[in-house]
SEMARGU-888395 format. One record per residue (C-alpha): residue in one letter; x, y, z. Coordinates in steps of 0.25 Angstrom, whole numbers, plus 5000, padded with zeros to 4 digits. Each point is the difference from the previous one (the first is absolute). Layout:
BEGIN
aXYZ...
This chain:
BEGIN
m500150004999t500350145000d501050065008t499150115008a500650015012g500250155006a500950105007a501349915004g500650075015a499550085009g500950114994v499450014984r499150135000r498549964998p499150064988a499250125006v498449984996p499150124999r498950015009a499049994987a500549855000w499850005016n498650034995r499749914989l500549885009a498950035009v499150034992y500149874991t500449925012a498350045005v499649944985a500849885005a499549965013l498450044996l500349894989q500749925009a498750015013d499050004988g500049855000t500249965015i498950105004v498949944991a500349875004v499650005013a498650044995l499749904992p499149905010s499050115000v500050054987g499849844998s498750035010a499650134994f499749934986d499949855006v501249974990s500849885006a501550025006g500449944986t499450094992a500450145009a501449954998w499850054984l500150155006m501449965002t500249924992t499650104987y500850125005f501349925002a499749934984v499650124996y501350075008a500949924996v499850024984g499950145001l501350015005f500949994988p499350104991g500050085012g501549995001r500250044984l498950115003v501150065010d501249984992r499250064989f499450125008g500650035013p499349935014g499450125002a499050004989v499749855002a499750015016l499150104997a499449904990g499949905009l499650055012a498950064991v499449874996f500549955014c499150085007a498550004990g500249855003t500050025015l498850104998t499449904992g500249895010a499750105011l498550034993a499749854996g498749925000s500349874995f501249915001g500350024986v500250134999l500949985014v500749914990g500150104991s500850115009r500949905003v500449994984l500150155000q500950015014g500949884994a500250084987g500350135008a501049945008g500649944988l500650134996a500050065011s501249895006p501050024989a499750155002a500150015018l501549914997a500650094986g499450125008a500749975014v501349994995s500150134987g500750075007f500849945007p501649964994a500349864998e500849995012r499050065010r498949904995g500049925011t499750095012a498750064991l499649864999g500249975015i499050085004w499049944987g500149885004a499950025015a498650084997s499749874989g500249905011l499450095012s498750014990n500149854997l499449995015v499250115005g499049964989p499449905008l500150085011l499250124995g499249894990g499749945014m499450125007l499250084989t499449864998e499649965014v499750175002w499250044988g499849864990w500949964988r499650134992a500650085010n501449944992w499650054987w499750125007a501450025007l501049964987l499150134991p500750125007l501149915004g500249994984l499650144998a501150065010p501249954992a499550044988v499950145004c501450015005v500549944987l499550114994r500550115009w501449935004a500349884992r500150064986s501250014996p500350114989a501049894993e498949914997g499750054987a501449964997h499449875001r499350014987r501250084992r501049885005p500449924987a499549874996p500849885003v501049944987p499249914995g500249875001e500750035013r499549905015p500050105010p500649935010m499149955011g500749865004a500550055013v498450065002r499649854998g500949955010a499750135010s498449954998a500149875003v500650055012a498950085002a499049894997l500749925011t499850105011f498750024997a499749865001v500749985013m499350105007i498750004995g500049865001s500350015015f499250105002y498849914994l500349905008v500250085013e498650084999q499549854998y500649945011l499750115010q498549994996h499649894996a500949905012a500550115010g498650075003y500450134995g498950114996v500150044987l500650155003r500949935012a500549894991a500450144990l500650095012a501049885001p500950014987m500150175003v501349945006v500649964986a499550134995l500750085010c501249934997i499850034986g499950155000a501150005009a500949924991g499850044987p500750145000v501249955009a500149894989g499950094988r501350105004l500749845002t499549964987d500850144995r501249995004y500449855000g498849944989e499049915001r500749875003v500150005015p498650065002a499249924992a500749865004a500150055014g498350014999f499649904994l501049915013a499150085010c498749964994a500549874999a500550015015a498550035003c499349914993a500949885006a499850065014y498549975000a500249884991v500849915014p498849945008g500150055012t499950134998a498650085000p499550074986h499250125010g500150095012l501250045004w500849914992l499650064986l501050135005p501249974998g499849924983g499250104999v501150105002l501049914993l499050004987g499650155000a501750035001g500249904987l499050054992g500350145003l501549974995l499449934986f499050114994p501050094998s501249924995t499149934991s499450144994r501450064999a500649874993a499150014989l499750144997n501650045002s500349904987v499350064990p499950154995r498950085005r499350004987l499649865005h499650025013g498349994999r500449874991a500949955012s499050055010s498849914994q500949875000l500450035013s498650035005f499549874992g501049945007r499450035013l498549964997a500449884994g500649965014a499250045008a498949934991c500849855002g500550045016t498349995002a499849894991l501049915007a499750035014g498649994996l500449854996a500949985015f498650025006h499249924989d499749885011g499750095013v500550125006t500949955011t501650035007g500549874991h499550054986l500750145004r501349955006l500149934988a499750114992l500750105004a501249904999g499850014987g500050145000a501449985006v500549904989l499250144989a501050135007g501349905001a499949984985g499550164998a501450025009a500849924990l499450064988a500450125005a501549975005r500149964984w499250134992f500450125008r501350034998h500850065014t500950084993p500050145008a500150114988g499250104996g499050014990g498549924990k499850064988d499450124997
């Protein structure tokens, strides 16, 4: 994989980052957090939706399946549009479509209309997601992108875990429609911020950049490798969350809100580790943070696979800290490895591939976790599944060590 390590030593002066770049980072990070939270917020409301429209749990699940399927399909055209028109314009278009779907869902009078609203939301997310990642680093030199991506990744990881808590509170207090109504201002606010602070004057240059030479093949090999690492990251993260949430509710006797509170330790550790990991990645390269992150996740999963430990109560605390720290190390290193391996004109396509990898990994992680509980939610099945998660994370560490190089040097491609 292409060397994308950051500045070498303590004596090297890091390039300055203008204030406008920090503003864009904040705005696009909010867009990414919204898209990450949407799936988990709605997931909590599915039983209430099923009761309201008298549909089975399997039918209600189409609200998630439809959203993620359309989301995934929209990523690749979304990435190409970002490369052509810039992240600001595409993010605004995506948020507009997303908000239209959100309003449709909040007012839906039938289950079919509600599914249609998820189609619109997924289409909007497919446009906005690559714009959010490309836009977040658009003002940062290659040597400082790890710092930006550490903040971006921490917020995205936090939103994955805060979503179930917010969705549970909204559903219990105001009913399932409250989730769609809440998503409307959460989508409009970053759109206003994009208009105000994130439309870079340089975005017009996207239209004037010379087209690639005919027959030229974009250097996307490193991006594909980083996307595979991202897929493993999300398979471990989402799969382990699903396992623990199901176990706490069905076997340990936790209520919905109490079970949703349990992963907050992981969320806080992701938030704390992400920015630190970003700076480490800028200084030493991606290999060490990524491999260390996977090894920490493997240790956390393996700890609960050992007979004699109780996977609930205070026993969750040390493993949650370790898992959160590991995930926080993984997010910035993986994204930086992809973005710094291609020219800036291809950041939209690189971002779309990374997002697709994350979605595919999340889907696989959930499917594997569901198979583990096919014959019932028991402690034995949980331990076996977490042992598999430890093996998967160990494989991720090996791949990161092989694909991510560790030669401190300035740069990346612009």
